[in-house]
C-alpha positions as MATLAB code, in Angstrom:
seq = 'XXXXXXXXXXXXXXXXXXXXXXXXXXXXXXXXXXXXXXXXXXXXXXXXXXXXXXXXXXXXXXXXXXXXXXXXXXXXXXXXXXXXXXXXXXXXXXXXXXXXXXXXXXXXXXXXXXXXXXXXXXXXXXXXXXXXXXXXXXXXXXXXXXXX';
ca = [
     109.855  120.586   70.789;
     110.917  121.982   74.175;
     107.363  123.174   74.810;
     106.007  119.669   74.244;
     108.631  118.217   76.589;
     107.744  120.773   79.258;
     104.034  119.983   79.040;
     104.517  116.200   78.947;
     106.905  116.305   81.914;
     104.565  118.499   83.940;
     101.584  116.249   83.201;
     103.502  113.049   84.051;
     104.763  114.496   87.344;
     101.355  116.017   88.095;
      99.518  112.738   87.626;
     102.112  110.981   89.818;
     101.519  113.606   92.507;
      97.771  113.035   92.184;
      98.124  109.286   92.636;
     100.410  109.654   95.653;
      98.158  112.332   97.178;
      95.169  110.032   96.691;
      96.996  107.151   98.370;
      97.873  109.345  101.342;
      94.591  111.124  101.903;
      91.902  108.934  100.308;
      92.859  105.293   99.791;
      94.564  104.761  103.138;
      91.558  106.240  104.963;
      89.228  103.911  103.027;
      91.392  100.840  103.677;
      91.776  101.681  107.365;
      87.979  101.881  107.728;
      87.334   98.408  106.295;
      86.267   95.688  108.722;
      88.504   93.011  110.198;
      91.389   91.924  107.954;
      90.117   93.580  104.767;
      92.111   96.758  105.303;
      95.394   94.942  105.824;
      94.757   92.778  102.759;
      93.976   95.933  100.761;
      97.208   97.569  101.912;
      99.145   94.459  100.870;
      97.485   94.388   97.448;
      98.091   98.107   96.954;
     101.710   97.587   97.939;
     102.106   94.909   95.278;
     100.304   96.854   92.568;
     101.770  100.315   93.139;
     105.117   98.853   94.170;
     105.446   97.563   90.608;
     104.356  100.787   88.875;
     105.687  103.638   90.968;
     109.444  102.994   90.594;
     109.104  103.347   86.818;
     106.993  106.465   87.261;
     109.405  108.116   89.701;
     112.506  107.351   87.623;
     110.697  108.262   84.391;
     109.657  111.595   85.880;
     113.197  112.268   87.002;
     114.559  111.437   83.538;
     112.025  113.766   81.883;
     112.946  116.588   84.276;
     116.632  115.977   83.558;
     116.061  116.147   79.803;
     114.031  119.342   80.267;
     116.822  120.897   82.352;
     119.459  120.055   79.728;
     117.341  120.975   76.711;
     116.209  124.254   78.252;
     119.496  125.162   79.914;
     119.555  128.702   78.495;
     115.858  129.386   78.973;
     114.063  131.093   81.824;
     113.027  128.806   84.638;
     115.882  126.315   84.354;
     116.830  126.874   87.989;
     113.300  125.906   88.995;
     113.497  122.771   86.857;
     116.870  121.795   88.362;
     115.498  122.347   91.864;
     112.446  120.232   91.000;
     114.835  117.532   89.788;
     116.735  117.689   93.080;
     113.458  117.247   94.971;
     112.550  114.275   92.800;
     115.961  112.762   93.548;
     115.221  113.289   97.244;
     111.859  111.527   96.819;
     113.557  108.545   95.148;
     116.185  108.341   97.909;
     113.453  108.555  100.550;
     111.515  105.837   98.766;
     114.462  103.458   98.521;
     115.718  104.008  102.070;
     112.505  104.502  104.033;
     109.358  103.408  102.224;
     110.322  100.467   99.999;
     111.648   98.283  102.847;
     108.345   98.605  104.711;
     106.329   98.111  101.522;
     108.321   95.003  100.602;
     107.368   93.457  103.926;
     103.758   94.684  103.808;
     102.990   93.296  100.375;
     103.663   89.739  101.562;
     101.539   89.926  104.705;
      98.340   88.005  105.183;
      96.261   87.750  108.340;
      98.116   84.491  109.042;
     101.711   85.696  108.695;
     101.730   89.420  109.507;
     103.903   90.518  112.415;
     102.467   91.740  115.695;
     103.580   95.307  114.943;
     102.108   95.465  111.421;
      99.917   98.475  112.239;
     102.887  100.414  113.610;
     104.883   99.586  110.472;
     102.046  100.813  108.238;
     101.756  103.975  110.333;
     105.496  104.577  109.923;
     105.129  104.083  106.162;
     102.272  106.595  106.103;
     104.298  109.240  107.980;
     107.200  108.856  105.539;
     104.733  108.914  102.663;
     103.252  112.254  103.824;
     106.727  113.781  103.707;
     107.375  112.280  100.274;
     104.062  113.666   98.997;
     105.036  117.132  100.244;
     108.372  116.832   98.443;
     106.841  115.810   95.115;
     104.128  118.479   95.398;
     106.910  121.039   95.797;
     108.687  119.586   92.740;
     105.466  119.760   90.729;
     104.838  123.370   91.822;
     108.352  124.326   90.668;
     107.753  122.725   87.267;
     104.496  124.629   86.892;
     106.255  127.842   87.885;
     108.984  127.121   85.314;
     106.311  127.002   82.612;
     105.136  130.515   83.475;
];
């Protein structure tokens, strides 16, 4: 049973990392290259769509890691799992304090109501997002190492 939990947790966190990596290094580049207001509209739509899904994914991942840490407390690799959990907590705190406020504004913007500094706000979001991606990649790497 613990083996199944370990694999499921690693896959869930790994797919989350893949989505966030793709947002950072693929989707944002595509949206930024679109003509006129299309990119900003795409960012707003992505903010609405992923803003609804990602909180569940982040918290769900954290819960799975917590269950793994408790269930495997006396097994090898538990320290790695606990450290991965701490990094996931950091990513949630970063999200709530730094990224979500910008995303909540961005997802309501249209070409008619966006603020003058909308590009700077999106750039700030992207910088925070790069750090968050690094944090969750590190968490994922620790979970993979704990499996070994």
